[in-house]
C-alpha positions as CSV (number, residue, x, y, z in Angstrom):
1,M,46.5,-71.7,89.4
2,V,43.8,-70.9,87.0
3,P,42.7,-67.6,87.7
4,T,38.9,-67.1,88.4
5,E,36.6,-64.5,86.8
6,A,36.7,-62.3,89.7
7,S,40.4,-62.0,89.5
8,C,40.6,-60.8,86.1
9,S,41.7,-57.0,85.5
10,P,39.0,-54.8,84.2
11,K,41.9,-53.2,82.0
12,M,41.8,-56.3,79.9
13,D,38.4,-55.8,78.8
14,P,38.3,-55.3,75.2
15,V,35.0,-53.0,75.4
16,N,36.8,-50.3,77.2
17,I,39.6,-50.2,74.6
18,D,37.3,-49.7,71.8
19,V,35.3,-46.9,73.7
20,V,38.3,-44.6,74.0
21,T,37.9,-43.0,70.6
22,P,36.8,-39.2,71.0
23,N,37.5,-38.2,67.5
24,R,35.8,-40.9,65.6
25,S,33.0,-40.0,63.2
26,R,29.2,-40.7,63.8
27,L,29.4,-43.8,61.6
28,S,32.5,-45.1,63.6
29,R,30.7,-44.6,66.8
30,T,27.9,-46.6,65.6
31,F,30.0,-49.5,64.7
32,A,31.8,-49.3,68.1
33,K,28.6,-49.6,69.7
34,V,27.6,-52.7,67.9
35,M,31.1,-54.2,68.6
36,H,30.2,-53.5,72.4
37,I,27.0,-55.3,72.2
38,R,28.5,-58.0,70.4
39,A,31.1,-58.4,73.2
40,L,28.4,-58.1,75.7
41,T,25.7,-60.5,74.1
42,G,28.1,-62.9,72.6
43,I,27.0,-62.5,68.9
44,S,28.6,-65.2,66.7
45,P,30.8,-63.9,63.8
46,A,28.4,-64.9,61.3
47,G,25.7,-62.8,63.1
48,M,28.1,-60.1,63.0
49,K,28.8,-60.4,59.4
50,N,25.2,-59.9,58.7
51,A,25.0,-56.7,61.2
52,K,28.0,-55.3,58.9
53,E,26.1,-55.9,55.7
54,Q,23.1,-54.3,57.4
55,M,25.2,-51.4,58.3
56,T,26.8,-50.9,55.1
57,S,23.5,-50.8,53.4
58,C,21.9,-48.2,55.8
59,C,25.2,-46.0,55.0
60,K,24.7,-46.4,51.5
61,S,21.1,-45.5,51.6
62,F,21.9,-42.5,53.8
63,D,24.6,-41.3,51.1
64,E,22.1,-41.6,48.3
65,G,19.4,-39.9,50.1
66,E,21.8,-36.9,50.9
67,E,23.1,-36.8,47.2
68,R,19.6,-36.7,46.0
69,R,18.7,-34.0,48.3
70,R,21.7,-31.9,47.4
71,K,20.8,-32.1,43.6
72,E,17.3,-30.9,44.3
73,V,18.5,-27.8,46.4
74,T,20.8,-27.1,43.4
75,E,18.4,-27.5,40.7
76,A,15.8,-25.2,43.0
77,F,18.8,-22.6,43.2
78,L,19.5,-22.5,39.6
79,A,15.7,-22.4,38.9
80,K,15.5,-19.4,41.0
81,L,18.5,-17.8,39.2
82,F,17.1,-18.2,35.9
83,S,13.6,-17.1,36.6
84,S,15.1,-13.8,38.0
85,I,17.3,-13.4,34.8
86,S,13.9,-13.9,32.8
87,S,12.1,-11.3,34.8
88,I,14.9,-8.9,34.2
89,K,14.8,-9.6,30.4
90,A,11.0,-9.3,30.2
91,A,11.3,-5.9,32.2
92,Y,13.8,-4.5,30.0
93,A,11.7,-5.4,26.9
94,E,8.8,-3.6,28.2
95,M,10.9,-0.5,29.2
96,Q,12.2,-0.3,25.3
97,F,8.6,-0.8,24.0
98,A,7.3,2.1,26.3
99,E,10.1,4.5,25.0
100,A,7.9,5.1,21.8
101,P,5.6,6.4,22.3
102,Y,6.8,7.5,25.5
103,D,5.0,5.9,28.6
104,S,6.4,7.2,31.9
105,E,4.2,5.0,34.3
106,T,5.5,1.7,32.3
107,I,9.0,2.6,32.3
108,Q,8.8,3.4,35.9
109,S,7.4,-0.1,36.7
110,A,9.8,-1.9,34.4
111,D,12.6,0.0,36.1
112,E,11.4,-1.1,39.6
113,M,10.9,-4.4,38.5
114,V,14.7,-4.8,37.1
115,V,15.9,-3.3,40.6
116,S,13.9,-5.9,42.5
117,E,15.2,-8.8,40.4
118,L,18.8,-7.6,40.9
119,K,18.3,-7.7,44.6
120,I,17.2,-11.2,44.5
121,L,20.2,-12.1,42.2
122,S,22.5,-10.2,44.8
123,E,21.1,-12.3,47.5
124,L,21.4,-15.6,45.8
125,K,25.0,-14.7,45.2
126,Q,25.6,-14.2,48.9
127,C,23.8,-17.5,49.7
128,Y,25.9,-19.2,47.1
129,F,29.4,-17.9,48.4
130,T,28.5,-18.3,52.2
131,K,26.7,-21.9,51.7
132,Q,23.4,-21.0,53.4
133,V,21.4,-22.1,50.6
134,D,17.7,-22.4,51.6
135,E,17.3,-26.4,52.0
136,S,13.6,-26.4,52.7
137,S,11.1,-27.5,50.2
138,P,13.4,-27.6,46.9
139,G,10.7,-29.2,45.0
140,T,8.1,-26.5,45.6
141,T,10.9,-23.8,45.2
142,Q,11.7,-25.0,41.7
143,L,8.2,-25.4,40.7
144,L,7.3,-21.6,41.8
145,A,10.7,-20.5,40.0
146,E,9.6,-22.5,36.8
147,I,6.3,-20.9,36.7
148,K,7.7,-17.4,37.4
149,E,10.0,-17.9,34.3
150,L,7.5,-19.1,32.1
151,Q,5.3,-16.1,33.0
152,S,8.3,-13.7,32.0
153,V,9.0,-15.5,28.9
154,T,5.0,-15.1,27.9
155,K,5.3,-11.5,28.9
156,T,8.5,-11.1,26.7
157,L,6.6,-12.6,23.7
158,K,3.6,-10.6,24.2
159,I,5.8,-7.4,24.2
160,M,7.6,-8.8,20.8
161,E,4.3,-9.4,19.3
162,K,3.2,-5.7,19.9
163,T,6.5,-4.5,18.6
164,L,6.1,-6.4,15.4
165,N,2.4,-5.4,15.1
166,S,3.6,-1.7,15.4
167,E,6.2,-2.1,12.7
168,H,3.8,-3.7,10.5
169,E,1.6,-0.7,10.7
170,V,4.5,1.5,10.0
171,K,5.4,-0.6,6.8
172,Q,2.0,-0.5,5.6
173,S,1.7,3.1,6.0
174,E,5.1,3.4,4.2
175,L,3.6,1.0,1.4
176,T,0.4,3.0,1.0
177,F,2.3,6.1,0.5
178,A,4.7,4.6,-1.9
179,R,1.8,3.5,-3.8
180,E,0.2,6.9,-3.8
181,K,3.7,8.2,-5.1
182,L,3.6,5.6,-7.9
183,K,0.4,6.8,-9.3
184,T,1.1,10.5,-8.9
185,A,4.4,9.6,-11.1
186,K,2.4,7.6,-13.6
187,R,-0.1,10.3,-14.0
188,E,2.9,12.9,-14.6
189,N,4.6,10.6,-17.0
190,K,1.3,10.5,-19.0
191,L,1.1,14.2,-19.2
192,L,4.9,14.3,-20.2
193,E,4.3,11.8,-22.8
194,K,1.1,13.6,-24.2
195,R,3.1,16.8,-24.5
196,L,6.0,15.3,-26.2
197,N,3.7,13.7,-28.7
198,S,1.7,16.9,-29.3
199,S,2.2,19.0,-32.5
200,E,3.7,22.0,-30.8
201,H,6.5,19.9,-29.9
202,L,7.3,18.4,-33.0
203,S,9.3,21.5,-34.4
204,P,13.1,20.7,-33.9
205,P,15.2,23.0,-31.5
206,K,17.3,25.6,-32.8
207,K,20.4,23.3,-31.9
208,F,19.7,19.6,-32.5
209,H,21.2,17.1,-30.2
210,F,21.9,13.6,-31.2
211,S,23.1,12.3,-27.8
212,I,19.7,10.8,-27.0
213,L,20.5,8.3,-29.9
214,S,22.2,5.4,-29.2
215,T,22.9,1.7,-30.3
216,S,20.8,0.1,-27.3
217,N,17.6,2.3,-28.3
218,F,18.0,1.0,-31.7
219,I,18.1,-2.6,-30.5
220,T,15.1,-2.1,-28.6
221,I,12.9,-1.0,-31.4
222,L,14.6,-3.9,-33.5
223,R,13.2,-6.2,-31.0
224,Q,9.7,-4.9,-31.0
225,T,9.9,-5.0,-34.7
226,V,10.9,-8.7,-34.7
227,K,8.1,-9.4,-32.1
228,A,5.8,-7.8,-34.5
229,I,7.0,-9.9,-37.4
230,R,6.7,-13.1,-35.6
231,S,3.1,-12.4,-34.7
232,F,2.1,-11.8,-38.1
233,V,4.0,-15.0,-39.3
234,R,1.9,-16.9,-37.1
235,L,-1.2,-15.6,-38.1
236,M,-0.3,-16.3,-41.7
237,I,0.9,-19.9,-41.0
238,S,-2.5,-20.2,-39.1
239,E,-4.5,-18.8,-42.1
240,M,-2.5,-21.1,-44.5
241,E,-3.4,-24.2,-42.4
242,S,-7.1,-23.2,-42.4
243,A,-6.9,-23.0,-46.1
244,G,-5.3,-26.4,-46.3
245,W,-1.9,-25.4,-47.6
246,D,0.9,-27.8,-47.6
247,L,3.3,-26.1,-45.4
248,D,6.2,-28.6,-46.2
249,A,5.9,-27.7,-49.6
250,A,5.6,-23.9,-49.2
251,A,8.7,-23.9,-46.7
252,N,10.5,-25.8,-49.1
253,S,9.7,-23.5,-52.2
254,I,10.9,-20.5,-49.9
255,E,14.2,-22.0,-48.8
256,P,14.8,-25.4,-50.9
257,G,16.7,-28.3,-49.7
258,V,17.0,-27.3,-46.2
259,V,16.9,-30.1,-43.7
260,Y,15.1,-28.8,-40.6
261,S,15.8,-30.6,-37.1
262,S,12.3,-30.0,-36.1
263,D,9.0,-29.5,-37.9
264,V,8.6,-26.3,-35.8
265,H,11.6,-24.6,-37.2
266,K,9.9,-24.5,-40.6
267,S,8.4,-21.4,-39.6
268,F,11.6,-19.8,-39.8
269,A,11.4,-20.3,-43.5
270,F,8.2,-18.0,-43.7
271,E,10.0,-15.6,-41.1
272,S,12.7,-15.2,-43.4
273,F,10.4,-14.6,-46.3
274,V,8.5,-11.9,-44.6
275,C,11.9,-10.2,-43.5
276,K,13.3,-10.0,-46.9
277,E,10.2,-8.4,-48.3
278,L,10.0,-6.0,-45.6
279,F,13.8,-4.6,-45.3
280,A,14.2,-4.8,-49.0
281,G,15.3,-1.2,-49.8
282,F,15.9,-0.5,-46.3
283,N,19.3,1.1,-47.0
284,D,17.6,3.9,-49.2
285,P,16.0,6.6,-47.9
286,Y,12.3,6.1,-47.6
287,F,12.9,2.7,-49.2
288,S,13.0,4.7,-52.5
289,I,9.2,5.1,-52.3
290,S,9.4,8.8,-52.1
291,K,12.1,10.8,-54.2
292,Q,12.9,13.2,-51.7
293,S,16.4,13.9,-51.5
294,M,18.5,16.6,-49.5
295,S,21.9,17.6,-49.9
296,D,22.1,18.7,-46.3
297,K,22.9,15.7,-44.3
298,K,22.2,17.2,-40.8
299,R,18.8,18.3,-41.9
300,Q,17.9,15.0,-43.4
301,Q,18.7,13.6,-39.9
302,R,16.6,16.0,-38.2
303,Q,13.7,15.2,-40.4
304,F,14.0,11.2,-39.9
305,F,14.3,11.6,-36.1
306,E,11.2,14.0,-35.9
307,R,9.4,11.6,-37.9
308,F,10.5,8.8,-35.5
309,M,9.6,10.7,-32.7
310,M,6.0,11.9,-34.0
311,M,5.3,7.9,-35.2
312,K,6.6,5.8,-32.4
313,S,3.4,6.3,-30.3
314,Q,1.0,6.3,-33.2
315,K,-1.8,3.8,-34.0
316,P,-1.3,2.5,-37.4
317,K,-5.1,2.2,-38.2
318,E,-5.6,5.9,-37.0
319,Y,-2.7,7.1,-38.9
320,L,-3.6,5.7,-42.2
321,T,-7.1,7.1,-42.0
322,R,-6.1,10.4,-41.3
323,K,-3.1,10.3,-43.9
324,P,-3.9,8.0,-46.5
325,D,-1.5,9.6,-49.2
326,S,1.5,9.6,-46.8
327,T,4.7,8.1,-47.4
328,F,4.0,5.4,-44.9
329,A,0.6,4.8,-46.6
330,K,2.5,4.2,-49.7
331,F,5.1,1.9,-48.1
332,C,2.2,-0.3,-46.5
333,R,0.6,-0.6,-49.9
334,T,3.9,-1.5,-51.7
335,K,5.0,-4.1,-49.0
336,Y,1.6,-5.6,-48.9
337,M,1.6,-6.4,-52.8
338,G,5.1,-7.5,-52.6
339,L,4.4,-10.0,-49.6
340,V,1.0,-11.3,-50.3
341,H,0.7,-12.9,-53.7
342,P,-2.6,-12.4,-55.5
343,K,-2.8,-16.3,-55.4
344,M,-2.0,-16.4,-52.0
345,E,-4.7,-13.6,-51.0
346,A,-7.5,-15.6,-53.1
347,S,-6.6,-18.9,-51.4
348,L,-6.7,-17.4,-48.0
349,F,-9.9,-15.1,-48.1
350,G,-11.5,-16.5,-51.4
351,N,-11.4,-13.2,-53.1
352,L,-9.0,-10.0,-54.0
353,S,-11.1,-7.7,-52.2
354,Q,-8.3,-6.6,-49.9
355,R,-6.1,-5.8,-52.9
356,K,-8.6,-4.0,-54.8
357,L,-9.2,-1.8,-51.9
358,L,-5.8,-0.9,-51.2
359,T,-5.3,-0.2,-55.0
360,S,-8.2,2.1,-54.9
361,G,-6.6,4.2,-51.9
362,G,-8.4,2.5,-49.0
363,F,-7.3,0.2,-46.2
364,P,-9.0,-3.2,-45.4
365,D,-10.5,-3.3,-42.0
366,T,-9.5,-7.0,-41.1
367,D,-7.5,-8.6,-38.4
368,F,-4.9,-9.6,-41.1
369,F,-4.1,-6.3,-42.5
370,S,-4.4,-4.8,-39.2
371,L,-1.5,-7.1,-37.8
372,F,0.4,-6.5,-41.2
373,S,0.0,-2.7,-40.6
374,E,1.0,-3.1,-37.1
375,M,4.2,-4.8,-38.3
376,A,4.9,-2.3,-41.1
377,M,4.7,0.5,-38.7
378,K,7.5,-1.1,-36.5
379,V,9.7,-1.5,-39.6
380,W,9.0,2.2,-40.8
381,I,10.0,3.6,-37.4
382,L,13.0,1.6,-37.3
383,H,13.9,2.9,-40.6
384,C,13.3,6.4,-39.4
385,L,15.5,5.7,-36.5
386,A,18.3,4.2,-38.3
387,Y,18.8,7.2,-40.9
388,S,18.8,9.7,-37.6
389,F,22.3,8.2,-37.0
390,E,25.6,9.7,-38.5
391,P,26.3,7.5,-40.4
392,E,23.1,6.1,-40.8
393,A,22.4,2.4,-39.8
394,S,22.3,-0.1,-42.6
395,V,21.1,-3.6,-42.9
396,F,23.0,-6.8,-44.1
397,Q,22.1,-10.5,-45.2
398,V,24.3,-13.2,-44.7
399,D,24.8,-15.5,-47.7
400,K,23.9,-19.1,-48.0
401,K,26.6,-21.7,-47.1
402,C,28.6,-18.9,-45.4
403,R,30.8,-20.1,-42.4
404,F,29.3,-19.1,-39.0
405,S,30.7,-16.2,-37.1
406,E,29.9,-15.1,-33.8
407,V,30.6,-11.6,-34.7
408,F,27.9,-10.9,-37.5
409,M,25.5,-14.0,-36.5
410,E,23.3,-15.1,-34.1
411,C,22.1,-18.9,-34.4
412,I,18.8,-19.8,-33.6
413,N,19.1,-23.5,-33.7
414,E,22.0,-24.4,-31.3
415,E,21.5,-28.3,-32.1
416,A,23.5,-27.3,-35.6
417,F,26.7,-27.5,-33.6
418,L,26.1,-31.2,-32.6
419,S,26.3,-33.8,-35.3
420,A,24.0,-36.9,-35.6
421,A,26.7,-38.9,-33.7
422,G,26.6,-36.4,-31.0
423,T,30.0,-34.9,-31.6
424,V,30.8,-31.2,-32.0
425,N,30.4,-29.8,-35.7
426,T,33.3,-27.3,-35.9
427,D,32.2,-25.9,-39.4
428,P,28.2,-25.2,-39.3
429,R,27.2,-23.4,-42.3
430,V,24.2,-20.8,-43.0
431,A,21.3,-22.3,-44.5
432,F,19.6,-18.8,-44.7
433,T,19.1,-15.6,-42.8
434,V,16.1,-15.1,-40.6
435,V,16.5,-11.8,-39.6
436,P,19.2,-9.4,-41.0
437,G,21.7,-8.0,-39.2
438,F,22.6,-4.0,-38.8
439,K,25.5,-2.1,-38.7
440,I,25.8,1.5,-36.9
441,G,29.3,3.0,-37.5
442,K,31.7,0.4,-36.1
443,T,28.9,-1.4,-34.1
444,V,27.5,-4.7,-35.3
445,I,24.0,-6.0,-34.4
446,Q,24.2,-9.6,-35.3
447,S,21.8,-11.3,-37.9
448,Q,19.7,-14.3,-36.9
449,V,20.7,-17.4,-38.9
450,Y,19.7,-20.9,-39.3
451,L,22.5,-23.1,-39.7
452,T,22.8,-26.7,-41.3
């Protein structure tokens, strides 16, 4: 017998089976309700499938919203954390700046700010561990925190600016003080120099000390001498060019048969000629111009050193005017006559007036002779210094075609070490000596040579 609907037991109702689920989540309960509605209403499987898809989409949207919400809350929490740290940093910087000069009010205010922000950090720590983070208006909280952080950063930068300005003022004061100190030192040095050059300090001390003499001092005076020689050579070449001289022929007459790697190098031939004339007789006391001779070597050293100290700061023109019959004046006349040939003087200046004036005991007032006298003064001072040593310094020349030696020579044309093919020239030879070398005891000061 087929049972009727009224005779069906209610325990077989599928709705009641699904309902008895006391531990299900909210999502499960919602799904159960949907199933219950389906049983009562008789929704088809296809409709049920659509309902499931809609339910899944709703759950997914709900989860994404929750995730976004948690992210916003976290970002707001971190923003508050960093804003408090920035505030502490700004307050600490303000406290340091207020220490010098001491400002008690600013220090107290900064200290209160540090304490207040530390309390905020402590509260944030408690909220984090108890998971009671404020979830209301995270966007507004984050914005306010960021504004607070920017204000703290701006405050810190302003304090740094004040600190840098203060340090700058201190440095400016130190610089001003140093400049004043330098001016004072310069004034004192000038006074000391005047005292050293005054006549009352020229007399030799009872016990003469040669410890102030050194090879480095000699090299310094030698460099000044070479510089003066080259200045005179440039002027002489300029005058020769203006007078229409053939410089190639003139250079070849001084040093015949030399092949120069550059036309500019021909000036070395003129420099060599001037040096030969000026340093001729250097190894004789007073260049053999004066017949003074002393058996006492120490006394001769003292005399030369005194002359060196006296003349090293003298101006040639003034000295020649005051002492036209001095040994140096005789040296100038002799060297000018040997260096400037009458034909050369007539060609350069159109007459022999400078030579005639020198012969009569005077000195020309021309740029040419002025530069010549400055050069001659440097050579004379170097000579006086050379004879202040024990043993005295001596000059030497390098012979032509001599093999190059780094001990005795300094090359002034490095390209001589390369052949035309670009290979290394292992056996360069001396074409001529430009500047002579010197010996002080066992010390050698290299000569300057031009190589072939």
